N, C-alpha and C positions, 0 to 999 in steps of 0.2 A: 521541371517541378512535378511533384507527385500528383497524380489525379485523385483528389479526395472524394470525387463523386462515387468511386468505387466503394469507398468505406461508408458513405451515406447510404448507398443501396443495401450494403450488407447488414447495416445496423437499423435501417428504416427511419433514421433521423435526417431529415433534409433541411439544411440550413438556409435561412434567409440571408444571412450575412456570411459569405464564404470566407472572409478574412478571419472572423472568429473561430471557424473550424480550423483553419490552417494554423492559427496562433496556439491552439490547444496542443499541437503536436510539435511545436517550436521549442527546442532545448536552447538554453543559454549558449551552449558551446557552438551551436550552428551559426548564431549571429557574429560570433567572434571571426568566423571565416567568410561570412556574408553580410557585412555591416550595413549595406545599402538595400537591404530587403524591404524596409519600410514597415516592419511589423515588430512589436515587442515580443519577448520570449514569453513562456507560458506560466511563469510563476505566480503572477497576480491571479490568473484564472484558476490556477491550482488552490490558491488561498481561498478564493470564493467557493470553489467546488468542494473543498474539504468541509466547509460549514454546511453546505446544502446537503452533502452526504451524511454528515452526523445527525442532522435534523431528521432527514428522511429515514434513516436506519432507526433512530430512537423511536420515532413514531410508529414504524413498522413493528418493532419488537414489543412496544408497549401494547399494541392491539393483538398481536399474535400470542402473547404469553400473559394473559390477564391475571394469573395467579402467581407470577414470579415476583419475588422482592427486588427492590432497587439494585442491590449488590449483584445478584445474578444477571439482571438485565444489563448492567454496566459491563460484566465480564463477557456476556454474549456479544455486546456491541464491539468491545475491544477485539474480540477474536474475529468478528466479520470483517471489520475495516483494517485488519492487519495488512501491512504492505505486501506480504507474501500472497495472501489471498487475492488482493486487488490486482497484483501484477499477474497472477495466473489467469484471472478473468480477462484482463486486457490482452493477454497473449491469445486466449481462446477466441476473442472476437476480432483478432487480426491487427491490433494497433501496432504491433512490432514493425509491420511492413510499411508504416506510414510516418514513422518518427523521423524528425528533421534533427540530425545529430551532426556534430563535427566528425571529420574522418577519424579522429582519435577515438571519440566516444562510440562510434559505430562498430569499432573493432571489439569493444568490451561486451561480452555476452554473460558476464557473472552478475555479482550483486549490484554493480552500478547500472546495469541494463534492468535489473529487476526494479530498482527504485525509480528509474526514468519512466518505466511502463506504469507503475503505481501512480506517479505523479501526473503522468499524462491522462489516465483514467479520471483522476480528480479535476484536471483542468478541462476535460471534455465535459464533465458534468457542469462545471462552472459555465462553459460556453453555451451549453443547451439552456441553462437557467437564463442567461442574458439574452439569448436569441428567441427562446420560445416560452419562458416562464418556468415556475416551480413544478407544475404538474407534468410537463413534458420530461423534465430531468428526473423526477421521481418515477415515471414510467420506464425510462431507460434503466434505471437501478433495479426496478422490480423484475425487468426481464433478464438482467445480466448478473445481479448480485444476491438478491434475497434468498433464492433457492439454496445457497450455501449453508444457511443457518441449520437446516435439518441435519446435515452431516456433522456439523459442529456440535450440536446438542447430542446427538446420538453416540458420538465418539468421545464425548466430554473434553472437546478441544478448547472449551471456554475457560477451563480451570487455569488458575495462576500458575504459570510455568516455573516461576522462581520458588514459590512455596512448595511445589511438588518435587522439583529436583533437590531442593534441600532435604526434604523428608527421605527420598529415595537414596541420596548419596550418603546420608548419615546411617541408613539401614544397611546398604550393600558394601559401602567401602569405608565408612567410619569417618568421613570428612565433612566439613561445611564448605559449600562452594563459595568461591570469591569471584569478584567481577573487576576487571580493569578496563579502562579506556585505552584502546590500542592506537586509535586514529580518530581525529576530527577534522572536517573540512567543510567548505562552504562559507558564504557570508554570515553575519550575525543573525540575520532575519531567516536564514535557511540553512542551519547547521545540520550536519549528518555525522552521526557517531558509529564507530566500529567498537564493540566491546567484546572482550574474551571472558569466558568462564573457566575458572581454574579449580581443579582438585590438588591442593597443596601447590606444587610448582608446574603441574602438568596442565597445559591448555587443552581443554576438552572440545570446545567449539567456540565459534564467534557469531555475532549477531550485529545487524545494522539497524539504525532508526533515526528519527528526527529528534529524538531526545535520548539521553542515557537510559532512562527507564524503558523505552521502547526497545532499544538495543539490547539491554539486559534480558528482556523478556524473550526476544527472539533467539538469543544465545542460549538461554535455558531450554527453550523449546527444542532447538536443534540438538543440544546435549542429550535431552530425553529421547529424542528419536534414535540418535546414534547408539545410545546404550540399550535401547529396546525397553525402556521404562515407562512407556505410555500404555496403560492398560485399557 
């Protein structure tokens, strides 16, 4: 079994309940191969952590930007808690080395791993909240996540990607982008969507998300990056 004390020392978060820490890293697929582990997978912790994350980020942005309107604050929050950003942070703090995945899942280092990492970060926040309370969870996010907002605001990464790519596509190639669901998987309570953005019949990029809207936004953002249309 993985030695999670290494991760505790790295993050400075020492758990009272070691099983909560382990559960935060436990992917559903791992239990399929290890049914007698005696722990649940991390999806309930992810559900809780997502709510704690949203509250903490909302409070932080409200205080940091006292003159910004509700619409811009909402856009800032969506950009900051984007699965791509969260998975990058999870990677930076070493979560990838502690994931409990099935043999099949562990071989996938693409989008599926990205979402596993983002979900694990949220589950870890939920685990801290249960183990040590809101303040400890918020302090962890302050150390690892909040600093990203400066870059997001500086480079205007908070802008609605779908609106921007529609504007750019009409300007440069004379088409209106269309979105199509390419794939959806997962149980009803935890759906994941893969959406493609198309210029006429040409698929320009894909995006993934827990909703069609999130997947469309990621697809639009990826298309903007590939086309060099982010100013």
